[in-house]
C-alpha positions as a printed Julia matrix, in Angstrom:
460×3 Matrix{Float64}:
 -31.07   -9.64    1.94
 -29.79  -11.52   -1.45
 -28.02   -8.7    -2.83
 -26.01   -8.12    0.91
 -25.25  -11.44    0.94
 -23.37  -11.14   -2.49
 -21.82   -8.08   -1.74
 -20.36   -9.38    1.05
 -19.12  -12.22   -0.82
 -17.84  -10.17   -3.82
 -15.63   -7.72   -1.36
 -14.55  -10.59    1.1
 -13.68  -13.25   -1.56
 -10.18  -12.17   -1.91
  -9.46  -11.53    1.68
 -10.54  -14.62    2.17
  -8.06  -16.44   -0.16
  -5.0   -14.47    0.95
  -5.74  -14.37    5.05
  -6.14  -18.13    5.73
  -7.49  -19.11    9.13
  -8.82  -15.48    9.89
 -11.49  -16.17   12.42
 -14.64  -13.76   12.64
 -14.35   -9.76   13.33
 -13.44   -9.39   16.45
 -15.58   -7.17   19.22
 -12.65   -5.75   20.74
 -10.44   -2.98   19.64
  -6.64   -2.06   20.86
  -6.48   -0.23   24.2
  -7.33    2.98   24.19
  -4.94    5.84   25.27
  -7.59    8.14   27.01
 -11.11    6.36   26.9
 -12.6     9.84   28.58
 -12.62   11.25   25.19
 -12.01    8.38   22.53
 -15.16    5.65   22.44
 -15.22    2.46   21.09
 -18.0     1.96   18.56
 -20.14   -1.14   18.95
 -20.35   -3.12   15.78
 -23.64   -2.34   13.73
 -24.47    1.1    15.89
 -26.32    3.31   13.66
 -26.51    5.83   16.51
 -25.56    9.43   15.02
 -26.4    11.31   18.77
 -25.21   10.5    21.91
 -26.87   12.19   25.43
 -24.25   13.7    27.58
 -24.28   16.12   30.65
 -24.4    19.09   28.6
 -26.82   17.81   26.13
 -26.62   15.69   22.75
 -23.62   15.52   20.58
 -22.84   14.4    17.07
 -21.12   11.3    16.94
 -18.41   10.57   13.46
 -17.37    7.0    13.59
 -13.92    6.62   12.05
 -12.09    3.04   11.12
  -8.72    2.43   10.29
  -6.23   -0.73   10.49
  -4.23   -0.42   13.49
  -2.17   -1.75   16.68
  -1.16   -0.59   19.95
   1.38    2.41   19.13
   0.07    3.52   15.81
  -3.65    3.67   17.33
  -1.88    6.32   19.97
  -1.5     8.8    17.11
  -5.25    8.89   15.88
  -6.31    8.91   19.28
  -4.25   12.34   19.57
  -5.61   13.34   16.47
  -8.76   12.62   17.02
  -8.86   14.56   20.68
  -7.23   17.58   18.77
 -10.53   17.2    16.36
 -12.79   17.11   19.5
 -11.12   20.37   21.4
 -12.11   21.78   18.41
 -15.02   20.66   18.05
 -16.6    20.35   21.36
 -20.2    19.08   19.8
 -18.46   16.3    18.26
 -17.58   12.53   19.65
 -15.65   10.41   17.73
 -16.06    6.33   17.85
 -13.05    4.25   16.41
 -12.65    0.89   15.29
  -9.07    0.07   15.17
  -8.68   -3.99   14.29
  -5.55   -5.2    12.95
  -4.94   -5.35    9.32
  -5.91   -9.16    8.86
  -9.31   -8.49   10.98
  -9.59   -5.14    9.66
 -10.59   -6.11    5.95
 -13.4    -8.96    7.11
 -14.85   -6.62    9.45
 -15.04   -3.86    6.3
 -16.72   -6.5     3.91
 -19.43   -7.67    6.88
 -20.04   -3.5     7.44
 -20.74   -2.42    3.97
 -22.45   -5.82    3.23
 -25.29   -5.0     5.99
 -24.79   -1.0     5.47
 -23.19   -0.41    9.29
 -19.64    0.83    7.94
 -17.84    4.03   10.04
 -18.39    7.42    8.5
 -14.97    7.55    7.7
 -13.17    4.2     7.01
  -9.29    3.78    5.49
  -8.41    1.96    2.81
  -5.29    1.02    0.56
  -4.55    1.06   -3.19
  -5.54   -2.68   -3.6
  -9.07   -2.2    -1.89
 -10.38    0.86   -3.64
 -11.54   -0.46   -7.3
 -12.75   -3.39   -4.74
 -15.23   -0.82   -2.78
 -15.66    2.08   -5.39
 -17.17   -0.38   -8.09
 -19.56   -1.32   -5.21
 -20.86    2.34   -4.88
 -20.51    2.25   -0.99
 -18.01    4.79   -1.22
 -19.59    8.85   -1.64
 -17.31   10.81   -4.27
 -16.15   13.86   -2.54
 -14.92   16.11   -5.32
 -18.38   18.46   -3.73
 -16.05   18.52   -0.92
 -12.58   19.89   -2.34
 -14.49   22.27   -4.42
 -16.66   23.82   -1.58
 -13.34   24.15    0.58
 -14.32   21.57    2.87
 -11.06   19.29    1.98
  -8.49   21.38    1.34
  -6.14   20.21   -1.71
  -4.38   23.23   -2.46
  -0.57   22.73   -2.72
  -0.7    19.18   -3.12
   1.19   16.57   -5.62
  -1.49   15.82   -8.06
  -0.16   12.72   -8.46
  -0.65   11.75   -4.77
  -4.44   13.39   -5.2
  -5.03   11.1    -8.05
  -4.61    8.06   -6.05
  -7.37    8.5    -4.74
  -9.57    8.31   -7.59
 -12.02    5.73   -9.84
 -13.58    6.82  -13.01
 -12.84   10.13  -13.04
 -14.1    10.92   -9.45
 -11.98   11.67   -5.89
 -13.53    9.11   -3.46
  -9.93    9.31   -1.15
  -7.67   11.37    0.23
  -4.26   10.09    0.79
  -2.69   10.08    4.39
   0.26    8.74    3.23
   2.24    7.64   -0.17
   4.8     4.87   -0.77
   5.99    2.83   -3.83
   8.44    0.58   -4.34
  12.18    1.63   -4.19
  15.48   -0.59   -4.16
  17.47   -0.31   -1.26
  21.47   -0.27   -1.37
  24.07   -1.01    0.96
  26.35    1.55   -0.15
  28.49    1.17    2.51
  29.31   -2.6     1.47
  29.21   -1.59   -2.19
  32.44    0.7    -1.37
  34.26   -2.43    0.51
  33.97   -4.16   -3.1
  34.77   -1.14   -5.22
  31.76   -1.23   -6.62
  30.12    2.08   -7.77
  26.56    2.81   -7.59
  25.05    4.66  -10.14
  22.96    8.53   -9.34
  19.94    8.58   -7.96
  17.72    9.86  -10.86
  19.55    7.92  -13.63
  17.41    5.15  -15.08
  18.51    1.36  -15.81
  17.51   -1.04  -17.23
  16.32   -4.79  -15.99
  18.87   -6.45  -18.16
  21.37   -3.84  -17.38
  20.68   -4.16  -13.33
  21.04   -8.34  -13.76
  24.69   -7.89  -15.43
  25.29   -5.1   -12.39
  24.41   -7.66  -10.16
  26.19  -10.53  -11.49
  29.78   -8.64  -11.18
  28.6    -7.92   -7.62
  28.05  -11.64   -6.83
  31.63  -12.03   -8.36
  32.71  -10.56   -5.27
  31.03  -11.85   -2.56
  31.56  -14.68    0.2
  29.7   -17.78    0.23
  25.87  -17.52    1.21
  25.82  -13.65    0.45
  23.79  -12.8    -2.78
  23.91   -9.6    -4.39
  20.2    -9.14   -4.34
  17.04  -10.65   -2.71
  14.69  -12.61   -4.43
  11.93  -10.95   -6.24
   9.42  -13.81   -7.03
   7.05  -13.45   -4.37
   6.82   -9.53   -4.79
   3.08   -8.36   -5.1
   3.82   -4.68   -5.37
   7.19   -5.32   -8.31
   5.12   -7.75  -10.14
   2.43   -4.82  -11.2
   5.55   -2.24  -11.65
   6.98   -5.21  -14.06
   2.96   -5.31  -15.65
   2.7    -1.45  -16.09
   6.52   -1.33  -17.66
   5.51   -3.61  -20.43
   2.12   -2.77  -20.4
   1.69   -1.67  -24.45
  -1.29    0.15  -24.98
  -2.08    1.5   -21.26
  -4.36   -1.29  -20.05
  -2.31   -2.83  -16.53
  -5.83   -4.62  -15.31
  -8.25   -5.37  -17.83
  -8.35   -4.75  -21.79
 -11.42   -3.05  -23.5
 -12.97   -6.95  -23.73
 -12.87   -7.08  -19.83
 -10.02   -9.96  -19.68
  -7.22  -10.11  -17.8
  -4.77   -7.31  -19.63
  -1.18   -8.63  -18.72
   0.05  -10.3   -21.77
   1.47  -14.18  -21.84
   5.17  -12.77  -23.03
   4.72  -10.15  -20.35
   4.11  -12.51  -17.35
   6.46  -14.98  -18.7
   8.88  -12.4   -18.75
   8.7   -11.85  -15.2
   8.89  -15.51  -14.01
  11.85  -15.97  -15.82
  13.98  -12.47  -15.1
  13.59  -14.45  -11.24
  14.34  -17.62  -12.02
  17.18  -16.81  -14.3
  18.77  -14.58  -11.33
  18.41  -17.79   -9.51
  19.49  -20.16  -11.28
  23.02  -17.99  -12.55
  23.14  -17.58   -8.34
  22.82  -13.76   -8.06
  19.75  -14.7    -5.72
  19.63  -17.59   -3.16
  17.57  -20.33   -3.58
  13.53  -20.99   -2.53
  15.11  -22.23    0.79
  17.62  -19.61    1.56
  15.33  -16.61    0.65
  12.37  -18.08    2.33
  13.93  -19.05    5.87
  15.62  -14.95    5.55
  12.48  -13.51    4.79
  10.59  -15.39    7.73
  12.78  -12.83    9.89
  11.72   -9.59   11.31
  13.07   -6.44    9.4
  15.62   -6.0    12.34
  17.13   -9.63   11.7
  16.86   -9.99    7.66
  19.29  -10.21    4.83
  19.69   -6.88    4.18
  20.21   -5.57    7.85
  22.55   -8.82    8.26
  24.98   -8.19    5.0
  23.3   -11.38    3.47
  21.94   -9.35    0.36
  23.13   -5.7    -1.23
  20.26   -5.16   -2.57
  16.77   -5.37   -1.48
  13.04   -3.72   -2.99
  10.71   -2.83   -0.33
   8.51   -0.14   -0.11
  10.19    3.78    0.38
   8.71    4.74    3.65
  10.55    1.34    5.36
  13.91    3.47    5.02
  13.59    4.57    8.61
  13.41    1.2    10.01
  15.86   -0.38    8.14
  18.7     2.2     8.76
  18.32    2.42   11.81
  18.79   -1.32   12.07
  22.1    -1.4    10.88
  25.36    0.46   10.96
  26.1     0.38    7.41
  25.08    3.39    5.47
  21.91    2.58    2.95
  21.38    4.07   -0.14
  17.92    4.37   -2.56
  17.48    3.99   -6.03
  14.49    4.18   -8.64
  13.32    0.45   -9.55
  14.64   -0.53  -13.16
  13.18    0.52  -15.98
  11.43   -1.6   -19.2
  13.84   -2.24  -21.59
  11.53   -0.32  -23.55
  12.71    2.87  -21.49
   9.13    2.81  -19.64
   8.75    3.64  -16.08
   6.12    1.9   -14.32
   5.84    2.82  -10.59
   3.23    2.08   -9.0
   2.12    4.69   -6.06
   0.87    3.06   -2.79
  -1.67    5.03   -0.95
  -3.21    4.57    2.33
  -6.41    6.82    2.2
  -9.83    8.28    3.94
 -13.0     7.63    2.34
 -16.61    8.54    3.31
 -18.99    5.95    3.42
 -21.86    6.36    1.29
 -24.77    5.03    3.95
 -22.93    8.2     6.38
 -25.47   10.67    7.66
 -22.41   13.1     8.41
 -21.09   13.19    5.35
 -19.9    16.79    5.94
 -18.64   16.33    9.23
 -16.46   13.66    7.82
 -15.18   15.76    5.21
 -13.61   18.22    7.96
 -12.26   15.56   10.01
 -10.68   14.25    6.62
  -9.18   17.69    5.89
  -8.05   18.43    9.54
  -6.25   15.4     9.59
  -4.17   15.79    6.73
  -3.65   19.35    6.6
  -3.49   20.64   10.47
   0.2    20.92   10.81
  -0.18   19.92   14.54
  -1.74   16.66   13.76
   0.94   15.64   10.54
   3.85   16.67   13.64
   2.08   13.62   15.51
   1.45   11.18   12.61
   4.9    12.13   11.53
   4.38    9.99    8.04
   3.76    6.87    9.64
   1.81    5.98    6.69
   4.47    7.02    3.84
   4.77   10.61    2.52
   1.98   13.23    3.09
   0.18   14.68   -0.08
   0.75   18.15    1.05
   3.9    19.8    -0.18
   3.36   22.07    2.63
   3.03   19.62    5.05
   6.34   17.73    3.51
   8.08   20.99    3.97
   6.97   21.61    7.35
   8.01   18.16    8.44
  11.37   18.64    6.86
  12.05   22.39    8.85
  10.79   20.49   12.16
  13.94   17.89   12.09
  12.34   14.9    10.5
  14.1    11.92   10.01
  17.07   12.18    7.12
  15.5     9.23    5.7
  11.69   10.28    5.8
  13.24   12.96    4.05
  15.06   10.74    1.52
  11.74    9.06    1.06
   9.65   12.02    0.26
  12.28   13.6    -2.16
  12.27   10.08   -4.05
   8.69    9.75   -3.81
   7.95   12.85   -5.57
  10.6    12.22   -8.35
   8.97    9.17   -9.26
   5.68   10.49   -9.01
   6.33   12.57  -12.04
   7.55    9.83  -13.86
   5.0     7.07  -13.04
   2.13    6.29  -15.64
  -1.09    7.12  -14.09
  -2.53    5.53  -11.23
  -5.61    3.12  -11.95
  -7.41    1.73   -9.19
  -7.97   -2.95   -9.77
 -10.96   -4.03  -10.08
 -12.62   -6.45   -7.84
 -10.57   -9.41   -7.55
  -7.2    -8.08   -7.46
  -6.39   -9.79   -4.33
  -6.95  -13.24   -5.57
  -4.92  -12.92   -8.34
  -1.69  -11.48   -6.62
  -2.44  -14.58   -4.39
  -2.32  -16.8    -7.55
   0.53  -14.66   -9.08
   2.7   -15.23   -5.7
   1.92  -18.85   -5.56
   2.94  -19.77   -8.84
   5.96  -18.15   -8.99
   6.78  -20.23   -5.93
   6.34  -23.21   -8.37
   8.37  -21.8   -10.57
  11.04  -21.53   -7.8
  10.81  -25.07   -6.99
  10.84  -26.33  -10.65
   7.36  -27.27  -10.33
   6.26  -25.22  -13.63
   8.0   -23.39  -16.42
   7.63  -19.49  -16.87
   5.33  -20.23  -20.07
   3.29  -22.75  -18.27
   2.82  -20.44  -15.39
   1.97  -17.58  -17.9
  -0.95  -19.03  -19.13
  -2.14  -20.49  -15.75
  -2.33  -16.87  -14.44
  -4.2   -15.54  -17.26
  -6.39  -18.55  -17.14
  -7.04  -18.18  -13.28
  -7.26  -14.1   -13.74
  -9.87  -14.31  -16.41
 -12.06  -16.65  -13.88
 -11.78  -14.63  -11.0
 -12.45  -11.33  -12.98
 -15.79  -12.95  -14.5
 -16.71  -14.22  -11.09
 -16.31  -10.45   -9.83
 -18.33   -8.64  -12.36
 -21.46  -11.09  -11.85
């Protein structure tokens, strides 16, 4: 019992720190499209078969973070799988993002997790380190899960300590969105899609753009609280390849690396290239379709590549995407962000779970339904199929972009327990720098001290 309590606390610590005000796990899921075929799993249920008029059916439990519209896609794919496997009933759990991680930490601590569970990059280390997921290499080796003709960089995002634990449902990564129409109006030339520029060159370019802009409009949105971009910065400046912990188990990013991260955004604010923190917070609080990029308040904007379609469909100006700047050493730091399915160690239906995952990611009709909902699929065959079947132009460009940077990015390294809490601290500290309450060098020292405390706590 003590082990379960400690486990729940460990997995839930970072989520609790991040998600202030979260309540207990909701007992209901989103409204189902067809409850005659897709059923709601009750919390803690351990049943693997159920009686029906035609005999017993095997129950497969599947969990993902959802919303009403996204859930419909999963239900359609589940119905397709059950049609091909008439002896199988799929029970689903799909809380919203906030409640989802509270529910999973509780479920894994109590041994009641679903058979197939969806994860994202930052959670891979949290859960794999606790041995609650089963390695799935054997299912790849015996052909149950077919990863032939997959982008290997995408596959590797599901690995932990050399073993494959998850299969991606979609990959994204940070990209630079550029209002190309506005740049043309200013008479500024944009560099090529496959061209690298350093952060220093980027700042110089933005300064030239800013000179041509009217008041209350900025060359770029402030990046001070971009938790994905900060890890790109760390990876670009990692001298020995350690971006998370060093050989002694200490927080690996150097004081100089963290100081330079805080200094970069601080200097852009001071030079008027980005707005002050009040301006930024006001604009980022708005919905995407009402935000600063769409409303021509900024020309450059960092966000995940799978959002290309959302932004472009919300504005008349032509958007372009460019690679994230490289370090002054020329190093790339792109971090592939995966949403992926894994199989719980406690599952009594591991083979069936592997079949389900394979169907979800490789069946062409299933992927037409899913249509890059969580990013670019790992299968090159599926990518080509979607492109040939009238995929949105923005999705096609995002696919090309992600395949390009996956060949340049450092190897994917899952982060150990504590990453959520450390990211939260990095972001809140950046805000203190932005309001002038802390200097960049003090901020860097503070992060290293706090990070080492969190790493030590999670290692116990």
